[in-house]
Backbone atoms as SQL, in Angstrom:
CREATE TABLE atoms (id INTEGER PRIMARY KEY, chain TEXT, resi INTEGER, resn TEXT, atom TEXT, x REAL, y REAL, z REAL);
INSERT INTO atoms VALUES
  (1, 'A', 1, 'UNK', 'N', -13.491, -36.773, -14.023),
  (2, 'A', 1, 'UNK', 'CA', -14.738, -36.055, -14.142),
  (3, 'A', 1, 'UNK', 'C', -14.614, -34.672, -13.506),
  (4, 'A', 2, 'UNK', 'N', -14.112, -34.612, -12.294),
  (5, 'A', 2, 'UNK', 'CA', -13.912, -33.331, -11.635),
  (6, 'A', 2, 'UNK', 'C', -12.458, -32.921, -11.792),
  (7, 'A', 3, 'UNK', 'N', -12.262, -31.681, -12.143),
  (8, 'A', 3, 'UNK', 'CA', -10.889, -31.192, -12.271),
  (9, 'A', 3, 'UNK', 'C', -10.484, -30.492, -10.984),
  (10, 'A', 4, 'UNK', 'N', -9.226, -30.545, -10.705),
  (11, 'A', 4, 'UNK', 'CA', -8.745, -29.870, -9.503),
  (12, 'A', 4, 'UNK', 'C', -8.648, -28.379, -9.769),
  (13, 'A', 5, 'UNK', 'N', -9.012, -27.610, -8.788),
  (14, 'A', 5, 'UNK', 'CA', -8.947, -26.160, -8.918),
  (15, 'A', 5, 'UNK', 'C', -7.531, -25.688, -8.626),
  (16, 'A', 6, 'UNK', 'N', -7.074, -24.793, -9.424),
  (17, 'A', 6, 'UNK', 'CA', -5.759, -24.215, -9.200),
  (18, 'A', 6, 'UNK', 'C', -5.919, -22.972, -8.331),
  (19, 'A', 7, 'UNK', 'N', -5.369, -23.037, -7.183),
  (20, 'A', 7, 'UNK', 'CA', -5.449, -21.893, -6.276),
  (21, 'A', 7, 'UNK', 'C', -4.088, -21.220, -6.230),
  (22, 'A', 8, 'UNK', 'N', -3.863, -20.351, -7.148),
  (23, 'A', 8, 'UNK', 'CA', -2.590, -19.632, -7.204),
  (24, 'A', 8, 'UNK', 'C', -2.816, -18.185, -6.811),
  (25, 'A', 9, 'UNK', 'N', -1.819, -17.621, -6.211),
  (26, 'A', 9, 'UNK', 'CA', -1.886, -16.227, -5.812),
  (27, 'A', 9, 'UNK', 'C', -1.605, -15.356, -7.027),
  (28, 'A', 10, 'UNK', 'N', -2.532, -14.497, -7.361),
  (29, 'A', 10, 'UNK', 'CA', -2.346, -13.611, -8.502),
  (30, 'A', 10, 'UNK', 'C', -1.696, -12.321, -8.031),
  (31, 'A', 11, 'UNK', 'N', -0.607, -11.977, -8.658),
  (32, 'A', 11, 'UNK', 'CA', 0.113, -10.758, -8.333),
  (33, 'A', 11, 'UNK', 'C', 0.076, -9.872, -9.562),
  (34, 'A', 12, 'UNK', 'N', -0.453, -8.679, -9.412),
  (35, 'A', 12, 'UNK', 'CA', -0.545, -7.751, -10.520),
  (36, 'A', 12, 'UNK', 'C', 0.570, -6.719, -10.401),
  (37, 'A', 13, 'UNK', 'N', 1.445, -6.689, -11.369),
  (38, 'A', 13, 'UNK', 'CA', 2.523, -5.718, -11.387),
  (39, 'A', 13, 'UNK', 'C', 2.112, -4.531, -12.241),
  (40, 'A', 14, 'UNK', 'N', 2.446, -3.325, -11.837),
  (41, 'A', 14, 'UNK', 'CA', 2.048, -2.155, -12.621),
  (42, 'A', 14, 'UNK', 'C', 2.831, -2.082, -13.927),
  (43, 'A', 15, 'UNK', 'N', 2.108, -1.987, -15.016),
  (44, 'A', 15, 'UNK', 'CA', 2.750, -1.880, -16.326),
  (45, 'A', 15, 'UNK', 'C', 2.472, -0.533, -16.970),
  (46, 'A', 16, 'UNK', 'N', 1.816, 0.352, -16.251),
  (47, 'A', 16, 'UNK', 'CA', 1.491, 1.660, -16.797),
  (48, 'A', 16, 'UNK', 'C', 2.441, 2.703, -16.223),
  (49, 'A', 17, 'UNK', 'N', 3.147, 3.423, -17.081),
  (50, 'A', 17, 'UNK', 'CA', 4.114, 4.403, -16.566),
  (51, 'A', 17, 'UNK', 'C', 3.439, 5.666, -16.049),
  (52, 'A', 18, 'UNK', 'N', 4.049, 6.251, -15.033),
  (53, 'A', 18, 'UNK', 'CA', 3.615, 7.535, -14.494),
  (54, 'A', 18, 'UNK', 'C', 4.816, 8.463, -14.525),
  (55, 'A', 19, 'UNK', 'N', 4.658, 9.619, -15.146),
  (56, 'A', 19, 'UNK', 'CA', 5.740, 10.585, -15.251),
  (57, 'A', 19, 'UNK', 'C', 5.433, 11.768, -14.347),
  (58, 'A', 20, 'UNK', 'N', 6.351, 12.087, -13.457),
  (59, 'A', 20, 'UNK', 'CA', 6.173, 13.229, -12.564),
  (60, 'A', 20, 'UNK', 'C', 6.447, 14.507, -13.338),
  (61, 'A', 21, 'UNK', 'N', 5.448, 15.394, -13.396),
  (62, 'A', 21, 'UNK', 'CA', 5.585, 16.664, -14.108),
  (63, 'A', 21, 'UNK', 'C', 6.046, 17.750, -13.147),
  (64, 'A', 22, 'UNK', 'N', 5.374, 17.883, -12.012),
  (65, 'A', 22, 'UNK', 'CA', 5.770, 18.871, -11.010),
  (66, 'A', 22, 'UNK', 'C', 5.252, 18.429, -9.646),
  (67, 'A', 23, 'UNK', 'N', 5.851, 19.006, -8.600),
  (68, 'A', 23, 'UNK', 'CA', 5.436, 18.696, -7.233),
  (69, 'A', 23, 'UNK', 'C', 5.590, 19.936, -6.378),
  (70, 'A', 24, 'UNK', 'N', 4.724, 20.057, -5.373),
  (71, 'A', 24, 'UNK', 'CA', 4.760, 21.211, -4.469),
  (72, 'A', 24, 'UNK', 'C', 4.694, 20.736, -3.032),
  (73, 'A', 25, 'UNK', 'N', 5.522, 21.336, -2.201),
  (74, 'A', 25, 'UNK', 'CA', 5.497, 21.045, -0.771),
  (75, 'A', 25, 'UNK', 'C', 4.293, 21.722, -0.131),
  (76, 'A', 26, 'UNK', 'N', 3.872, 21.272, 1.041),
  (77, 'A', 26, 'UNK', 'CA', 2.703, 21.883, 1.680),
  (78, 'A', 26, 'UNK', 'C', 2.991, 23.289, 2.181),
  (79, 'A', 27, 'UNK', 'N', 1.939, 24.099, 2.202),
  (80, 'A', 27, 'UNK', 'CA', 2.001, 25.436, 2.783),
  (81, 'A', 27, 'UNK', 'C', 1.070, 25.448, 3.989),
  (82, 'A', 28, 'UNK', 'N', 0.845, 26.628, 4.543),
  (83, 'A', 28, 'UNK', 'CA', -0.045, 26.709, 5.699),
  (84, 'A', 28, 'UNK', 'C', -1.497, 26.429, 5.333),
  (85, 'A', 29, 'UNK', 'N', -1.892, 26.721, 4.083),
  (86, 'A', 29, 'UNK', 'CA', -3.288, 26.554, 3.685),
  (87, 'A', 29, 'UNK', 'C', -3.526, 25.375, 2.753),
  (88, 'A', 30, 'UNK', 'N', -2.484, 24.860, 2.095),
  (89, 'A', 30, 'UNK', 'CA', -2.669, 23.783, 1.118),
  (90, 'A', 30, 'UNK', 'C', -1.803, 22.579, 1.464),
  (91, 'A', 31, 'UNK', 'N', -2.314, 21.404, 1.132),
  (92, 'A', 31, 'UNK', 'CA', -1.549, 20.174, 1.317),
  (93, 'A', 31, 'UNK', 'C', -0.536, 20.022, 0.191),
  (94, 'A', 32, 'UNK', 'N', 0.392, 19.097, 0.369),
  (95, 'A', 32, 'UNK', 'CA', 1.370, 18.793, -0.676),
  (96, 'A', 32, 'UNK', 'C', 0.644, 18.186, -1.873),
  (97, 'A', 33, 'UNK', 'N', 1.126, 18.503, -3.079),
  (98, 'A', 33, 'UNK', 'CA', 0.487, 17.981, -4.281),
  (99, 'A', 33, 'UNK', 'C', 1.543, 17.671, -5.325),
  (100, 'A', 34, 'UNK', 'N', 1.167, 16.827, -6.277),
  (101, 'A', 34, 'UNK', 'CA', 2.051, 16.463, -7.374),
  (102, 'A', 34, 'UNK', 'C', 1.212, 16.271, -8.626),
  (103, 'A', 35, 'UNK', 'N', 1.813, 16.568, -9.779),
  (104, 'A', 35, 'UNK', 'CA', 1.139, 16.409, -11.065),
  (105, 'A', 35, 'UNK', 'C', 1.868, 15.311, -11.831),
  (106, 'A', 36, 'UNK', 'N', 1.115, 14.314, -12.287),
  (107, 'A', 36, 'UNK', 'CA', 1.664, 13.197, -13.042),
  (108, 'A', 36, 'UNK', 'C', 1.032, 13.154, -14.424),
  (109, 'A', 37, 'UNK', 'N', 1.796, 12.655, -15.390),
  (110, 'A', 37, 'UNK', 'CA', 1.281, 12.397, -16.737),
  (111, 'A', 37, 'UNK', 'C', 1.160, 10.882, -16.861),
  (112, 'A', 38, 'UNK', 'N', -0.066, 10.391, -17.070),
  (113, 'A', 38, 'UNK', 'CA', -0.331, 8.954, -17.055),
  (114, 'A', 38, 'UNK', 'C', -1.013, 8.539, -18.353),
  (115, 'A', 39, 'UNK', 'N', -1.185, 7.230, -18.513),
  (116, 'A', 39, 'UNK', 'CA', -1.896, 6.681, -19.659),
  (117, 'A', 39, 'UNK', 'C', -3.386, 7.024, -19.548),
  (118, 'A', 40, 'UNK', 'N', -4.075, 7.230, -20.672),
  (119, 'A', 40, 'UNK', 'CA', -5.502, 7.596, -20.607),
  (120, 'A', 40, 'UNK', 'C', -6.394, 6.528, -19.982),
  (121, 'A', 41, 'UNK', 'N', -5.974, 5.281, -19.999),
  (122, 'A', 41, 'UNK', 'CA', -6.832, 4.214, -19.468),
  (123, 'A', 41, 'UNK', 'C', -6.723, 4.034, -17.959),
  (124, 'A', 42, 'UNK', 'N', -5.812, 4.737, -17.298),
  (125, 'A', 42, 'UNK', 'CA', -5.688, 4.641, -15.838),
  (126, 'A', 42, 'UNK', 'C', -6.823, 5.405, -15.162),
  (127, 'A', 43, 'UNK', 'N', -7.403, 4.799, -14.149),
  (128, 'A', 43, 'UNK', 'CA', -8.486, 5.438, -13.413),
  (129, 'A', 43, 'UNK', 'C', -7.937, 6.103, -12.154),
  (130, 'A', 44, 'UNK', 'N', -8.783, 6.892, -11.501),
  (131, 'A', 44, 'UNK', 'CA', -8.375, 7.565, -10.265),
  (132, 'A', 44, 'UNK', 'C', -8.018, 6.550, -9.185),
  (133, 'A', 45, 'UNK', 'N', -8.811, 5.498, -9.102),
  (134, 'A', 45, 'UNK', 'CA', -8.562, 4.478, -8.083),
  (135, 'A', 45, 'UNK', 'C', -7.230, 3.767, -8.337),
  (136, 'A', 46, 'UNK', 'N', -6.914, 3.461, -9.594),
  (137, 'A', 46, 'UNK', 'CA', -5.647, 2.808, -9.916),
  (138, 'A', 46, 'UNK', 'C', -4.454, 3.701, -9.588),
  (139, 'A', 47, 'UNK', 'N', -4.579, 4.993, -9.852),
  (140, 'A', 47, 'UNK', 'CA', -3.499, 5.933, -9.540),
  (141, 'A', 47, 'UNK', 'C', -3.279, 5.993, -8.032),
  (142, 'A', 48, 'UNK', 'N', -4.367, 6.048, -7.273),
  (143, 'A', 48, 'UNK', 'CA', -4.267, 6.100, -5.814),
  (144, 'A', 48, 'UNK', 'C', -3.641, 4.815, -5.262),
  (145, 'A', 49, 'UNK', 'N', -4.064, 3.661, -5.751),
  (146, 'A', 49, 'UNK', 'CA', -3.505, 2.392, -5.295),
  (147, 'A', 49, 'UNK', 'C', -2.036, 2.264, -5.688),
  (148, 'A', 50, 'UNK', 'N', -1.693, 2.721, -6.872),
  (149, 'A', 50, 'UNK', 'CA', -0.312, 2.670, -7.371),
  (150, 'A', 50, 'UNK', 'C', 0.615, 3.436, -6.436),
  (151, 'A', 51, 'UNK', 'N', 0.234, 4.656, -6.073),
  (152, 'A', 51, 'UNK', 'CA', 1.092, 5.493, -5.232),
  (153, 'A', 51, 'UNK', 'C', 1.100, 5.041, -3.775),
  (154, 'A', 52, 'UNK', 'N', -0.034, 4.579, -3.282),
  (155, 'A', 52, 'UNK', 'CA', -0.098, 4.214, -1.864),
  (156, 'A', 52, 'UNK', 'C', 0.518, 2.847, -1.581),
  (157, 'A', 53, 'UNK', 'N', 0.373, 1.889, -2.475),
  (158, 'A', 53, 'UNK', 'CA', 0.891, 0.548, -2.195),
  (159, 'A', 53, 'UNK', 'C', 2.350, 0.377, -2.601),
  (160, 'A', 54, 'UNK', 'N', 2.764, 0.991, -3.688),
  (161, 'A', 54, 'UNK', 'CA', 4.145, 0.811, -4.135),
  (162, 'A', 54, 'UNK', 'C', 5.079, 1.788, -3.439),
  (163, 'A', 55, 'UNK', 'N', 4.686, 3.054, -3.360),
  (164, 'A', 55, 'UNK', 'CA', 5.560, 4.079, -2.788),
  (165, 'A', 55, 'UNK', 'C', 5.183, 4.488, -1.366),
  (166, 'A', 56, 'UNK', 'N', 4.140, 3.902, -0.798),
  (167, 'A', 56, 'UNK', 'CA', 3.664, 4.192, 0.561),
  (168, 'A', 56, 'UNK', 'C', 3.428, 5.688, 0.779),
  (169, 'A', 57, 'UNK', 'N', 2.783, 6.336, -0.175),
  (170, 'A', 57, 'UNK', 'CA', 2.456, 7.756, -0.060),
  (171, 'A', 57, 'UNK', 'C', 1.019, 7.904, 0.428),
  (172, 'A', 58, 'UNK', 'N', 0.755, 8.812, 1.363),
  (173, 'A', 58, 'UNK', 'CA', -0.608, 9.008, 1.866),
  (174, 'A', 58, 'UNK', 'C', -1.421, 9.885, 0.910),
  (175, 'A', 59, 'UNK', 'N', -2.154, 9.272, 0.001),
  (176, 'A', 59, 'UNK', 'CA', -2.929, 9.999, -1.001),
  (177, 'A', 59, 'UNK', 'C', -4.289, 10.352, -0.427),
  (178, 'A', 60, 'UNK', 'N', -4.654, 11.632, -0.519),
  (179, 'A', 60, 'UNK', 'CA', -5.944, 12.097, -0.023),
  (180, 'A', 60, 'UNK', 'C', -6.971, 12.168, -1.151),
  (181, 'A', 61, 'UNK', 'N', -6.564, 12.712, -2.308),
  (182, 'A', 61, 'UNK', 'CA', -7.508, 12.937, -3.396),
  (183, 'A', 61, 'UNK', 'C', -6.770, 12.904, -4.729),
  (184, 'A', 62, 'UNK', 'N', -7.460, 12.433, -5.786),
  (185, 'A', 62, 'UNK', 'CA', -6.890, 12.400, -7.129),
  (186, 'A', 62, 'UNK', 'C', -7.867, 13.066, -8.086),
  (187, 'A', 63, 'UNK', 'N', -7.386, 14.055, -8.827),
  (188, 'A', 63, 'UNK', 'CA', -8.167, 14.690, -9.883),
  (189, 'A', 63, 'UNK', 'C', -7.495, 14.380, -11.216),
  (190, 'A', 64, 'UNK', 'N', -8.302, 14.139, -12.261),
  (191, 'A', 64, 'UNK', 'CA', -7.731, 13.800, -13.563),
  (192, 'A', 64, 'UNK', 'C', -8.312, 14.692, -14.651),
  (193, 'A', 65, 'UNK', 'N', -7.506, 14.883, -15.698),
  (194, 'A', 65, 'UNK', 'CA', -7.921, 15.639, -16.878),
  (195, 'A', 65, 'UNK', 'C', -7.436, 14.897, -18.117),
  (196, 'A', 66, 'UNK', 'N', -8.308, 14.718, -19.095),
  (197, 'A', 66, 'UNK', 'CA', -7.940, 14.048, -20.338),
  (198, 'A', 66, 'UNK', 'C', -7.530, 15.074, -21.383),
  (199, 'A', 67, 'UNK', 'N', -6.458, 14.761, -22.117),
  (200, 'A', 67, 'UNK', 'CA', -5.960, 15.637, -23.171),
  (201, 'A', 67, 'UNK', 'C', -5.856, 14.854, -24.470),
  (202, 'A', 68, 'UNK', 'N', -6.281, 15.484, -25.557),
  (203, 'A', 68, 'UNK', 'CA', -6.112, 14.902, -26.883),
  (204, 'A', 68, 'UNK', 'C', -4.738, 15.296, -27.397),
  (205, 'A', 69, 'UNK', 'N', -4.070, 14.371, -28.085),
  (206, 'A', 69, 'UNK', 'CA', -2.752, 14.665, -28.636),
  (207, 'A', 69, 'UNK', 'C', -2.844, 15.694, -29.747),
  (208, 'A', 70, 'UNK', 'N', -1.833, 16.556, -29.832),
  (209, 'A', 70, 'UNK', 'CA', -1.836, 17.601, -30.853),
  (210, 'A', 70, 'UNK', 'C', -1.605, 16.999, -32.233),
  (211, 'A', 71, 'UNK', 'N', -2.181, 17.643, -33.229),
  (212, 'A', 71, 'UNK', 'CA', -1.988, 17.225, -34.619),
  (213, 'A', 71, 'UNK', 'C', -1.021, 18.189, -35.286),
  (214, 'A', 72, 'UNK', 'N', -0.078, 17.635, -36.014),
  (215, 'A', 72, 'UNK', 'CA', 0.937, 18.446, -36.686),
  (216, 'A', 72, 'UNK', 'C', 0.937, 18.132, -38.174),
  (217, 'A', 73, 'UNK', 'N', 1.326, 19.130, -38.964),
  (218, 'A', 73, 'UNK', 'CA', 1.517, 18.939, -40.404),
  (219, 'A', 73, 'UNK', 'C', 3.001, 19.073, -40.709),
  (220, 'A', 74, 'UNK', 'N', 3.527, 18.119, -41.444),
  (221, 'A', 74, 'UNK', 'CA', 4.925, 18.153, -41.856),
  (222, 'A', 74, 'UNK', 'C', 4.938, 18.320, -43.365),
  (223, 'A', 75, 'UNK', 'N', 5.557, 19.406, -43.841),
  (224, 'A', 75, 'UNK', 'CA', 5.593, 19.687, -45.268),
  (225, 'A', 75, 'UNK', 'C', 6.808, 19.008, -45.890),
  (226, 'A', 76, 'UNK', 'N', 6.560, 18.107, -46.815),
  (227, 'A', 76, 'UNK', 'CA', 7.633, 17.432, -47.533),
  (228, 'A', 76, 'UNK', 'C', 7.813, 18.056, -48.907),
  (229, 'A', 77, 'UNK', 'N', 8.628, 17.437, -49.721),
  (230, 'A', 77, 'UNK', 'CA', 8.860, 17.969, -51.074),
  (231, 'A', 77, 'UNK', 'C', 7.660, 17.754, -51.984),
  (232, 'A', 78, 'UNK', 'N', 7.006, 16.623, -51.831),
  (233, 'A', 78, 'UNK', 'CA', 5.917, 16.305, -52.755),
  (234, 'A', 78, 'UNK', 'C', 4.538, 16.330, -52.115),
  (235, 'A', 79, 'UNK', 'N', 4.462, 16.083, -50.842),
  (236, 'A', 79, 'UNK', 'CA', 3.144, 16.030, -50.207),
  (237, 'A', 79, 'UNK', 'C', 3.240, 16.507, -48.759),
  (238, 'A', 80, 'UNK', 'N', 2.081, 16.682, -48.157),
  (239, 'A', 80, 'UNK', 'CA', 1.989, 17.089, -46.759),
  (240, 'A', 80, 'UNK', 'C', 1.654, 15.846, -45.938),
  (241, 'A', 81, 'UNK', 'N', 2.455, 15.578, -44.933),
  (242, 'A', 81, 'UNK', 'CA', 2.214, 14.439, -44.053),
  (243, 'A', 81, 'UNK', 'C', 1.623, 14.952, -42.740),
  (244, 'A', 82, 'UNK', 'N', 0.713, 14.189, -42.177),
  (245, 'A', 82, 'UNK', 'CA', 0.076, 14.557, -40.921),
  (246, 'A', 82, 'UNK', 'C', 0.578, 13.640, -39.810),
  (247, 'A', 83, 'UNK', 'N', 0.804, 14.211, -38.638),
  (248, 'A', 83, 'UNK', 'CA', 1.308, 13.480, -37.490),
  (249, 'A', 83, 'UNK', 'C', 0.471, 13.855, -36.276),
  (250, 'A', 84, 'UNK', 'N', 0.162, 12.867, -35.445),
  (251, 'A', 84, 'UNK', 'CA', -0.616, 13.118, -34.234),
  (252, 'A', 84, 'UNK', 'C', 0.148, 12.571, -33.035),
  (253, 'A', 85, 'UNK', 'N', 0.316, 13.421, -32.013),
  (254, 'A', 85, 'UNK', 'CA', 0.928, 12.976, -30.773),
  (255, 'A', 85, 'UNK', 'C', -0.055, 12.104, -30.003),
  (256, 'A', 86, 'UNK', 'N', 0.456, 11.313, -29.066),
  (257, 'A', 86, 'UNK', 'CA', -0.390, 10.413, -28.297),
  (258, 'A', 86, 'UNK', 'C', -1.284, 11.179, -27.330),
  (259, 'A', 87, 'UNK', 'N', -2.477, 10.636, -27.082),
  (260, 'A', 87, 'UNK', 'CA', -3.361, 11.184, -26.063),
  (261, 'A', 87, 'UNK', 'C', -2.773, 10.866, -24.687),
  (262, 'A', 88, 'UNK', 'N', -3.065, 11.718, -23.704),
  (263, 'A', 88, 'UNK', 'CA', -2.573, 11.464, -22.357),
  (264, 'A', 88, 'UNK', 'C', -3.560, 12.002, -21.344),
  (265, 'A', 89, 'UNK', 'N', -3.339, 11.612, -20.110),
  (266, 'A', 89, 'UNK', 'CA', -4.160, 12.054, -18.991),
  (267, 'A', 89, 'UNK', 'C', -3.240, 12.693, -17.966),
  (268, 'A', 90, 'UNK', 'N', -3.673, 13.799, -17.402),
  (269, 'A', 90, 'UNK', 'CA', -2.913, 14.474, -16.359),
  (270, 'A', 90, 'UNK', 'C', -3.622, 14.219, -15.033),
  (271, 'A', 91, 'UNK', 'N', -2.865, 13.746, -14.048),
  (272, 'A', 91, 'UNK', 'CA', -3.424, 13.434, -12.735),
  (273, 'A', 91, 'UNK', 'C', -2.820, 14.369, -11.697),
  (274, 'A', 92, 'UNK', 'N', -3.686, 15.089, -10.983),
  (275, 'A', 92, 'UNK', 'CA', -3.251, 15.952, -9.889),
  (276, 'A', 92, 'UNK', 'C', -3.543, 15.203, -8.595),
  (277, 'A', 93, 'UNK', 'N', -2.484, 14.863, -7.874),
  (278, 'A', 93, 'UNK', 'CA', -2.602, 14.073, -6.653),
  (279, 'A', 93, 'UNK', 'C', -2.378, 14.991, -5.459),
  (280, 'A', 94, 'UNK', 'N', -3.351, 15.030, -4.554),
  (281, 'A', 94, 'UNK', 'CA', -3.244, 15.812, -3.324),
  (282, 'A', 94, 'UNK', 'C', -2.976, 14.828, -2.192),
  (283, 'A', 95, 'UNK', 'N', -1.886, 15.063, -1.468),
  (284, 'A', 95, 'UNK', 'CA', -1.476, 14.156, -0.409),
  (285, 'A', 95, 'UNK', 'C', -2.110, 14.545, 0.922),
  (286, 'A', 96, 'UNK', 'N', -2.052, 13.628, 1.866),
  (287, 'A', 96, 'UNK', 'CA', -2.607, 13.824, 3.199),
  (288, 'A', 96, 'UNK', 'C', -1.745, 14.803, 3.997),
  (289, 'A', 97, 'UNK', 'N', -2.273, 15.263, 5.133),
  (290, 'A', 97, 'UNK', 'CA', -1.548, 16.215, 5.981),
  (291, 'A', 97, 'UNK', 'C', -0.261, 15.633, 6.557),
  (292, 'A', 98, 'UNK', 'N', -0.175, 14.321, 6.647),
  (293, 'A', 98, 'UNK', 'CA', 0.999, 13.700, 7.266),
  (294, 'A', 98, 'UNK', 'C', 2.257, 13.820, 6.411),
  (295, 'A', 99, 'UNK', 'N', 2.126, 14.080, 5.119),
  (296, 'A', 99, 'UNK', 'CA', 3.292, 14.220, 4.244),
  (297, 'A', 99, 'UNK', 'C', 3.825, 15.638, 4.352),
  (298, 'A', 100, 'UNK', 'N', 5.035, 15.773, 4.873),
  (299, 'A', 100, 'UNK', 'CA', 5.622, 17.091, 5.105),
  (300, 'A', 100, 'UNK', 'C', 6.533, 17.539, 3.970),
  (301, 'A', 101, 'UNK', 'N', 7.161, 16.589, 3.270),
  (302, 'A', 101, 'UNK', 'CA', 8.105, 16.921, 2.210),
  (303, 'A', 101, 'UNK', 'C', 7.847, 16.002, 1.028),
  (304, 'A', 102, 'UNK', 'N', 7.745, 16.580, -0.159),
  (305, 'A', 102, 'UNK', 'CA', 7.485, 15.785, -1.350),
  (306, 'A', 102, 'UNK', 'C', 8.724, 14.986, -1.741),
  (307, 'A', 103, 'UNK', 'N', 9.897, 15.460, -1.382),
  (308, 'A', 103, 'UNK', 'CA', 11.108, 14.696, -1.626),
  (309, 'A', 103, 'UNK', 'C', 11.878, 15.119, -2.854),
  (310, 'A', 104, 'UNK', 'N', 11.767, 16.366, -3.242),
  (311, 'A', 104, 'UNK', 'CA', 12.488, 16.859, -4.411),
  (312, 'A', 104, 'UNK', 'C', 13.671, 17.724, -4.020),
  (313, 'A', 105, 'UNK', 'N', 14.124, 17.590, -2.802),
  (314, 'A', 105, 'UNK', 'CA', 15.285, 18.348, -2.365),
  (315, 'A', 105, 'UNK', 'C', 14.951, 19.702, -1.776),
  (316, 'A', 106, 'UNK', 'N', 13.691, 20.066, -1.722),
  (317, 'A', 106, 'UNK', 'CA', 13.296, 21.333, -1.115),
  (318, 'A', 106, 'UNK', 'C', 12.865, 21.075, 0.317),
  (319, 'A', 107, 'UNK', 'N', 13.078, 22.039, 1.163),
  (320, 'A', 107, 'UNK', 'CA', 12.720, 21.893, 2.565),
  (321, 'A', 107, 'UNK', 'C', 11.743, 22.982, 2.970),
  (322, 'A', 108, 'UNK', 'N', 10.968, 22.692, 3.981),
  (323, 'A', 108, 'UNK', 'CA', 9.996, 23.647, 4.490),
  (324, 'A', 108, 'UNK', 'C', 10.720, 24.644, 5.388),
  (325, 'A', 109, 'UNK', 'N', 10.308, 25.898, 5.334),
  (326, 'A', 109, 'UNK', 'CA', 10.991, 26.969, 6.065),
  (327, 'A', 109, 'UNK', 'C', 10.970, 26.709, 7.563),
  (328, 'A', 110, 'UNK', 'N', 9.852, 26.232, 8.103),
  (329, 'A', 110, 'UNK', 'CA', 9.769, 26.007, 9.546),
  (330, 'A', 110, 'UNK', 'C', 10.747, 24.915, 9.992),
  (331, 'A', 111, 'UNK', 'N', 10.993, 23.909, 9.159),
  (332, 'A', 111, 'UNK', 'CA', 11.957, 22.866, 9.499),
  (333, 'A', 111, 'UNK', 'C', 13.375, 23.416, 9.500),
  (334, 'A', 112, 'UNK', 'N', 13.683, 24.329, 8.575),
  (335, 'A', 112, 'UNK', 'CA', 15.014, 24.928, 8.535),
  (336, 'A', 112, 'UNK', 'C', 15.260, 25.764, 9.789),
  (337, 'A', 113, 'UNK', 'N', 14.235, 26.459, 10.268),
  (338, 'A', 113, 'UNK', 'CA', 14.382, 27.263, 11.475),
  (339, 'A', 113, 'UNK', 'C', 14.582, 26.369, 12.696),
  (340, 'A', 114, 'UNK', 'N', 13.931, 25.192, 12.723),
  (341, 'A', 114, 'UNK', 'CA', 14.097, 24.267, 13.836),
  (342, 'A', 114, 'UNK', 'C', 15.507, 23.681, 13.846),
  (343, 'A', 115, 'UNK', 'N', 16.081, 23.442, 12.653),
  (344, 'A', 115, 'UNK', 'CA', 17.429, 22.889, 12.575),
  (345, 'A', 115, 'UNK', 'C', 18.471, 23.873, 13.091),
  (346, 'A', 116, 'UNK', 'N', 18.246, 25.152, 12.881),
  (347, 'A', 116, 'UNK', 'CA', 19.197, 26.172, 13.323),
  (348, 'A', 116, 'UNK', 'C', 19.179, 26.344, 14.840),
  (349, 'A', 117, 'UNK', 'N', 18.016, 26.111, 15.442),
  (350, 'A', 117, 'UNK', 'CA', 17.870, 26.327, 16.897),
  (351, 'A', 117, 'UNK', 'C', 18.499, 25.220, 17.708);
């Protein structure tokens, strides 16, 4: 009559790809930031959780922009074919003050001066 409840731990693995477009190290007035190209269905909260839990990055703020895929015309011998690129979302991630280097092989000038001393 009564069924036993299954108490299993649900683990959600990220299946949405994130492509790094560009990244900038912090300056005196701005925090470090990175631009990612993500799937349109990803939300700001999912992007923040993805970066903070998997890569342990201190994310301060996430801004997103939606883009429609471009439409192209391909001229064939007999007819014109139409092609549409996929829609995408661009996410601008601003990191916390604690992140000193984005990790793309560039170094901050003040750190280079400290290494020389």
